[in-house]
C-alpha positions, 0 to 999 in steps of 0.5 A: 061957544063963549060959555064953553071956552069959559068953562074950559079955561076955568077948569084948566087954569084955576085948578092948575094954579091952585096946586102950588107945587112944593117939596122934593124927593131924592132920586136915583143917580144917572149921568147929568147932561145939563147946561149947568154941568159944573154941578155935582148931583147929591143923590142922597139928599133927603126930602125937606120942605122948602120954606117960603122965601120973600121975593126981595131975597135972592135965593142963590148968588148966580154962579157962572161956569167960568168961576168953577173951571173951564167946562163948556156947557153941554147943549142938547142938539135940536136939529132933529126936533120937528118944526112947531106945528101949524096953528099951535098956541102955547100958554104958560100957566103960572100959580103965584104963592103971593103973600102980603108984604112978601112978594111971590114965586110961581110954584106952579109952572106949566105949559099948555100947548093947544093944537086947533087944527087937530082939536087936541092939547097937552099940559107939561108940568115943570117942578118949581125947584128945577134949577135953570139959567135965567137970562140976565140973572144967572142960575136960579129956580124956575119959579123965580123967573116971573117975579124977577122979570115978568112974562118976558123973563119966563118966556126967555127962560123957556126958550133958553133952556128948552127951546120952546116959545110961550105965546101967552101967559096966565097967572093966578093964585088958589083963592078962588079954587074952593069957591069953584069946586063948591059951586059945582057941588063938589067933585069926585076925584079918582085918587091914584094912591093912599095919602095921609097928611097934616090938615086943618079940616073937620074930618082930621083925626086926633093928630090933625091928619086927613087921609084918603084912599085909592079910588073914587073920592068925593071932595068939597072945596076945602078937601080938594084944596088940601088934596092938591096942596098936601106937602109934608108926606109927599113930593113935588112929583106926587102933587103934580099927579094929584093936580092932574087927577083933580083936573080930570075930576073937574072935567067929569063934573062939568060934563055931568052937570048943566054947567052952562047955567053956572058960567056967569058966576065961574066966569066972573070969578075967573076974571077977578082971579087972573093976570094975563095977556090973553084977550078975547080976540086971542081966545075966540080962535081956540073955541072949537078945540076947547069944545072938543076937549070939553066933550072928550078929556082924552084929547088933553094929554098930560106930561110932567118932568119927573124924578127920572128926568132930574137929579137932586142937588144941595146948593152949597151957599144956602143949603137949599134943595134944587133939581138939576135937569137932564136935558137929554131926557127932558127933550123927549117930553118936550117933543111929545108935548110941545111939538106933537099934536 
């Protein structure tokens, strides 16, 4: 059972955090209901990659509603939300884009909800550019909560904005990703749609582009890493889809191979690649549900905050693109993923 839990956590955590989701697309307009309702969405914002910003630089000076006017923040009522299911464990999965001498941001921000009593789990992806209130800091992108205040601030940010409590966290980067995929002999990804983006791989064309087509596609570690991180022709939302495709490809390969014999290498790589407050005593009670998910990937449900749940906005001081959450629409996703076994 220890080996099975190691495989599950490796496939979920290391694959998810390899994705490092960036980018932004403009979205169709809809009325914004948010705790920062003093903002006016810019619905015609063009998609542009966001440059890396060192952690020492504050992305945007916090602006309080009372500096704009007397508007009262709109708080989504939660009295109709079901109670947290018995036995549920919520784990915040963070992917750091650490660069030496530059600090980091957590451009992967996902909540894994595990339901041991039902043998199920769900993953909810938050866009890195989601503009929320960080307690004690101000309005910022969600991806700076961890570097600004560690897990306590990330946890407080989830509770403040979405009324969801994370029990544990696990944070890593994508350094070990290629090695894990290659150790499994590569993976076959069911590509959802055509993708052509810049790359630096042997299969690149004369213009330094790599291309994949919809359907089953074999990928080694380098290609899989390019697939989940391609950023110049797609959006954050599309990269979330591709990351989830790779997760399922990993599950399929683990089930088709004698992955148990590979656990020592994978487990050692996992231990050397993460920062977490999860201990072995925390993991042991999750082993039965992990075994069920490993044998039936459909028990792992996937959710994401998508373009229909946010509005794009350009911050006036920096010109940076952010996503303003529509809390009323996001509430339904939260209930489905973090309150429904």
